[in-house]
MARBASE-292304 format. One record per residue (C-alpha): x, y, z negated. Coordinates in steps of 0.25 Angstrom, whole numbers, plus 2048, in hexadecimal, padded with zeros to 3 digits. Example, Ala and Ser with C-alpha at 12.3 -4.5 7.8 and 13.67 -1.06 7.14 Angstrom:
2
xx, yy, zz
831, 7EE, 7E1 .
837, 7FC, 7E3 .
# end
This chain:
371
xx, yy, zz
6C0, 238, D70 .
6B2, 23E, D71 .
6B1, 24C, D69 .
6A5, 255, D66 .
6A4, 263, D6A .
6AA, 26E, D61 .
69C, 274, D5F .
698, 267, D58 .
6A4, 269, D4E .
6A1, 278, D4C .
693, 275, D48 .
697, 26A, D3F .
6A1, 273, D38 .
697, 27E, D38 .
68E, 275, D2F .
69A, 272, D25 .
69D, 265, D2C .
6AA, 25E, D30 .
6B0, 25B, D3D .
6BB, 252, D43 .
6C5, 258, D4D .
6D0, 251, D55 .
6DC, 258, D5C .
6D7, 254, D6A .
6D1, 248, D71 .
6DE, 240, D71 .
6DF, 232, D6A .
6EA, 236, D60 .
6E3, 243, D5C .
6E2, 245, D4D .
6D5, 24A, D46 .
6D0, 252, D3B .
6C3, 255, D33 .
6C0, 264, D33 .
6B5, 26D, D2C .
6B3, 27B, D28 .
6BB, 27F, D1C .
6B0, 288, D16 .
6A7, 27C, D17 .
6B0, 272, D10 .
6A9, 26A, D05 .
6AE, 25F, CFB .
6A8, 254, D03 .
6AE, 259, D10 .
6BC, 259, D0A .
6BA, 24C, D03 .
6B6, 246, D11 .
6C2, 24C, D17 .
6CB, 246, D0C .
6C4, 238, D0C .
6C1, 236, D1B .
6CB, 23E, D23 .
6D6, 23C, D19 .
6E0, 246, D1E .
6E5, 253, D18 .
6D9, 25D, D16 .
6DE, 26B, D1B .
6D8, 279, D1D .
6D9, 27F, D2A .
6DA, 28E, D27 .
6DD, 299, D31 .
6EB, 29F, D30 .
6E4, 2AD, D2D .
6DC, 2A7, D22 .
6E9, 2A1, D1C .
6EF, 2AE, D1B .
6E3, 2B5, D15 .
6E3, 2AA, D0A .
6F2, 2AB, D09 .
6F4, 29D, D0C .
702, 29B, D12 .
708, 291, D1B .
70D, 284, D14 .
71A, 286, D1A .
721, 292, D21 .
722, 28A, D2E .
713, 287, D2F .
712, 290, D3B .
71A, 286, D43 .
711, 27A, D3F .
705, 275, D46 .
6FE, 273, D39 .
700, 280, D30 .
6FD, 27C, D22 .
6FB, 287, D18 .
6FE, 286, D09 .
6F3, 27E, D02 .
6E8, 285, CFB .
6DD, 283, CF0 .
6D1, 28B, CEB .
6D5, 293, CDE .
6C8, 291, CD7 .
6BD, 286, CD8 .
6C6, 27A, CD9 .
6CC, 270, CD0 .
6D8, 267, CD5 .
6D6, 26D, CE3 .
6D8, 25F, CEA .
6C9, 25B, CE9 .
6C0, 25B, CF5 .
6B8, 266, CEE .
6C4, 26E, CEB .
6CA, 26E, CF9 .
6BC, 271, CFF .
6BB, 27D, CF6 .
6C9, 282, CFA .
6C6, 281, D09 .
6B9, 288, D07 .
6C0, 293, D00 .
6CC, 294, D0A .
6C1, 296, D15 .
6B9, 2A0, D0E .
6BB, 2AE, D13 .
6BB, 2B5, D05 .
6C6, 2AC, D00 .
6D3, 2B2, CFD .
6E1, 2AD, CF9 .
6DD, 2AF, CEB .
6D3, 2A4, CEB .
6DD, 299, CEF .
6E9, 293, CE9 .
6F5, 28C, CEF .
6F9, 281, CF0 .
6EC, 279, CF0 .
6E5, 26D, CF6 .
6E0, 273, D03 .
6EA, 274, D0F .
6E7, 27F, D18 .
6EC, 27F, D27 .
6EE, 28C, D2D .
6E6, 28C, D3A .
6EB, 295, D45 .
6E4, 2A1, D49 .
6D9, 29E, D54 .
6D9, 290, D50 .
6DA, 285, D5A .
6DC, 28F, D66 .
6E9, 292, D60 .
6ED, 285, D59 .
6E6, 278, D5C .
6E6, 273, D4D .
6DC, 26D, D44 .
6DD, 278, D3A .
6DA, 282, D45 .
6CE, 279, D4A .
6C8, 279, D3C .
6C9, 288, D3B .
6C3, 28A, D49 .
6B7, 280, D46 .
6B4, 286, D39 .
6B4, 294, D3F .
6AC, 290, D4B .
6A1, 289, D42 .
69F, 296, D3A .
6A8, 293, D2E .
6B5, 299, D29 .
6C0, 296, D32 .
6C6, 28B, D29 .
6C5, 27C, D2A .
6C7, 270, D21 .
6D0, 266, D29 .
6D4, 258, D26 .
6DC, 24E, D2F .
6D5, 240, D31 .
6DD, 234, D2D .
6DB, 226, D30 .
6DA, 21B, D25 .
6E9, 219, D26 .
6EC, 228, D23 .
6F0, 22B, D31 .
6EA, 236, D3A .
6DD, 231, D41 .
6DE, 234, D50 .
6D5, 234, D5C .
6CA, 229, D5B .
6CC, 228, D4C .
6C9, 236, D4A .
6BC, 235, D53 .
6B8, 229, D4B .
6BA, 231, D3E .
6B1, 23C, D43 .
6A6, 232, D48 .
6A7, 22A, D3B .
6A4, 236, D32 .
69A, 23D, D3C .
6A3, 249, D3E .
6A4, 252, D4B .
6B0, 24F, D53 .
6B8, 257, D5D .
6C7, 25C, D60 .
6D0, 268, D60 .
6CF, 268, D6F .
6C0, 26A, D6F .
6C1, 275, D65 .
6CB, 27C, D6D .
6C3, 27B, D7A .
6B7, 280, D72 .
6BE, 28C, D6E .
6C4, 28F, D7C .
6B6, 28E, D82 .
6AF, 297, D77 .
6BB, 2A1, D74 .
6C4, 2AA, D7C .
6D1, 2AC, D74 .
6DC, 2AF, D7F .
6DA, 2B9, D89 .
6E3, 2BD, D95 .
6E7, 2CC, D94 .
6F2, 2CE, D9F .
6F7, 2C7, DAB .
704, 2CB, DB2 .
70F, 2C6, DBB .
71C, 2C5, DB3 .
72A, 2C4, DB9 .
734, 2BC, DB0 .
741, 2B6, DB1 .
73B, 2A9, DB5 .
732, 2B0, DC0 .
724, 2B5, DC1 .
71A, 2B1, DB7 .
70B, 2B5, DB5 .
70A, 2BB, DA7 .
6FD, 2BA, DA0 .
6FA, 2C0, D93 .
6F0, 2BA, D89 .
6EA, 2C2, D7E .
6E8, 2B9, D71 .
6DB, 2BE, D6A .
6DE, 2B7, D5D .
6ED, 2BB, D5C .
6EB, 2C8, D63 .
6F8, 2C4, D6B .
6FC, 2C3, D79 .
701, 2B5, D7F .
708, 2B4, D8D .
707, 2AA, D98 .
711, 2AA, DA3 .
70C, 2A2, DAF .
713, 29D, DBB .
70B, 297, DC7 .
6FE, 291, DC6 .
6FB, 28A, DB9 .
6ED, 285, DBA .
6ED, 276, DB8 .
6E6, 26B, DC0 .
6E7, 25C, DBE .
6EE, 25B, DCC .
6F9, 265, DCA .
705, 265, DC1 .
702, 26C, DB4 .
70A, 279, DB2 .
715, 27B, DA8 .
710, 282, D9B .
717, 288, D8F .
710, 28E, D83 .
718, 294, D78 .
719, 2A0, D6E .
725, 2A9, D70 .
731, 2A6, D66 .
73D, 2B0, D65 .
748, 2A5, D64 .
742, 29C, D6F .
73D, 2A6, D79 .
745, 2B2, D77 .
752, 2AD, D74 .
751, 2A0, D7B .
756, 298, D6F .
757, 289, D6F .
758, 280, D62 .
766, 27D, D5D .
762, 26E, D5E .
757, 267, D64 .
74E, 268, D71 .
74C, 275, D78 .
73E, 27B, D7B .
737, 283, D85 .
737, 292, D83 .
731, 29E, D8B .
73C, 29F, D94 .
73E, 290, D97 .
730, 28F, D99 .
72F, 29A, DA3 .
73B, 295, DAB .
735, 287, DAC .
727, 28C, DB0 .
72E, 295, DBA .
736, 289, DC0 .
729, 281, DC1 .
722, 28D, DC6 .
715, 28A, DBE .
712, 28B, DB0 .
70E, 293, DA4 .
716, 299, D98 .
70C, 29E, D8D .
713, 2A7, D82 .
70B, 2A8, D76 .
70C, 2B4, D6D .
711, 2B2, D5F .
718, 2B9, D54 .
724, 2B3, D4F .
725, 2B5, D40 .
732, 2B7, D38 .
731, 2A9, D33 .
72F, 2A3, D40 .
73B, 2AA, D46 .
743, 2A5, D3B .
73E, 297, D3C .
741, 297, D4B .
74F, 29C, D48 .
751, 290, D3F .
74B, 286, D4A .
753, 28B, D55 .
761, 28B, D4D .
75F, 27E, D45 .
767, 272, D48 .
75A, 269, D46 .
751, 265, D51 .
746, 270, D52 .
737, 26D, D52 .
730, 271, D5E .
728, 27E, D5D .
719, 27D, D5A .
715, 28B, D5E .
70F, 286, D6B .
708, 27B, D64 .
701, 284, D5A .
6FD, 28F, D64 .
6F9, 284, D6F .
6EB, 28A, D6F .
6EF, 298, D73 .
6F8, 293, D7E .
6EE, 289, D83 .
6E3, 294, D84 .
6ED, 29C, D8D .
6F0, 28F, D96 .
6E2, 28C, D97 .
6DF, 29B, D9C .
6EA, 299, DA6 .
6E4, 28C, DAC .
6EE, 283, DA6 .
6E8, 275, DA3 .
6F3, 26B, DA5 .
701, 26F, DA2 .
710, 26B, DA1 .
713, 270, D93 .
721, 275, D90 .
722, 270, D82 .
727, 264, D7B .
71D, 259, D79 .
713, 25E, D6F .
705, 258, D6C .
6FD, 264, D70 .
6EF, 261, D6B .
6E2, 267, D6F .
6E7, 26D, D7C .
6DB, 266, D83 .
6D2, 270, D7C .
6D9, 27B, D85 .
6D7, 272, D91 .
6E6, 270, D92 .
6EF, 263, D94 .
6FE, 262, D92 .
702, 259, D9E .
711, 259, D9A .
71A, 25F, D90 .
727, 265, D95 .
731, 266, D8A .
73D, 26F, D8D .
747, 264, D8C .
742, 25F, D9A .
748, 26C, DA0 .
# end
C-alpha cells in the first residue's frame, strides 16, 4: 500500500481535517479515521458514523483521564491492549447526548484544558480510550496515534477515532482502507510511519551507564537506559554481537517487565503452558552465546500483584501476559539503539504490529515450550 508522509497528515489535522491510519503496510491491517478532538464538529462525527461505521471513540491521554476523574471501564484494563474508560457526556449543552452535535461537543469539552470533572457526567455516549504516556513510542495503538497527531498538529492531545467497517459490517483491511481514504479524499498513512517520524524527530531513551556484569549464567554487558517520560531506568543485558545483517542468524531477544511471581519466585502456572522469565531467558541466551534481554522498569500495583496470584494459582488455562505488547515501543527503541534489526523473539506468537516503524523485524518466535 502506498502511504503519504506523516507531515501531510499533521497538516490536515492542523486545519481541522480527518485522516486515515492503518497499523502497518500488511494486507490484513485494519484502519481508522482520526481527527483532533477539539476540532470535532457535527458534520465530522456524522461522517464517521455514516461512512466509517465503527464505534466512535475518544483517544485521551491517561493523565487527562485522571484529571477528569474518568476511571477505567474495568479494573483489569491495564492488562488489555485497548483500555476503555467509563463513557462520558457533557453536563450542559446537550440533549439526548447521542446526536452527532452532542458527541462533538462532549469531545471538544474533554479536550479543553479548562474542563474539569464537574463539567462531565458518567456514563454517556462518548467512549474514551486511555492512551499510554508518550503515545505510539510506548504503545503502538490507534488511540495513542490520535493523541500524538493532534498534539503534533498544535491541538490538544486528544483525538476522535473510529474504526472503518466494510458494507458487511466487518473490519475493512489493507487495500479496502486505502480505497476508503482515496474515495473520500483523506490523507492516508500508518502507525509504522508515525513511529518512524517520531524516532527521527525526538530523543526519548538515552544510555546512561554501561558495565560488565557477572551473573549466574556468565558475563553480560549491562546497559542502563534513562526513560525521560517515565523518569525510570530500563536495563539491557547483552551477550555477544547483536547487530543484525541479512546474512547472519538473528540474535535471541526477550523484552519484558519484571514481575515478582514470575521473575523473583520462578512461579509457573498451576495449569497450562510455561512462559519465559528473566532467568530462563538469560540461560537460553548464554547457551546460544548471543542475544539480548531487555528488562523494563514498571511498578506493580496492589491490584496487579493480586491478579497475578490468581493467574498463577488458578486451575484455568492462563492468558498470556500482554505487558510486552503494551510497552513494545520502549523495548523497540532500546533494541534499535543496540543495533538489533532482525530477531528471534523469545515469546509465544503474537501479532506485534508497527515494529517496522522501529526498523525491526521478527524473523522467528521462540516459545518456551520448545526448550
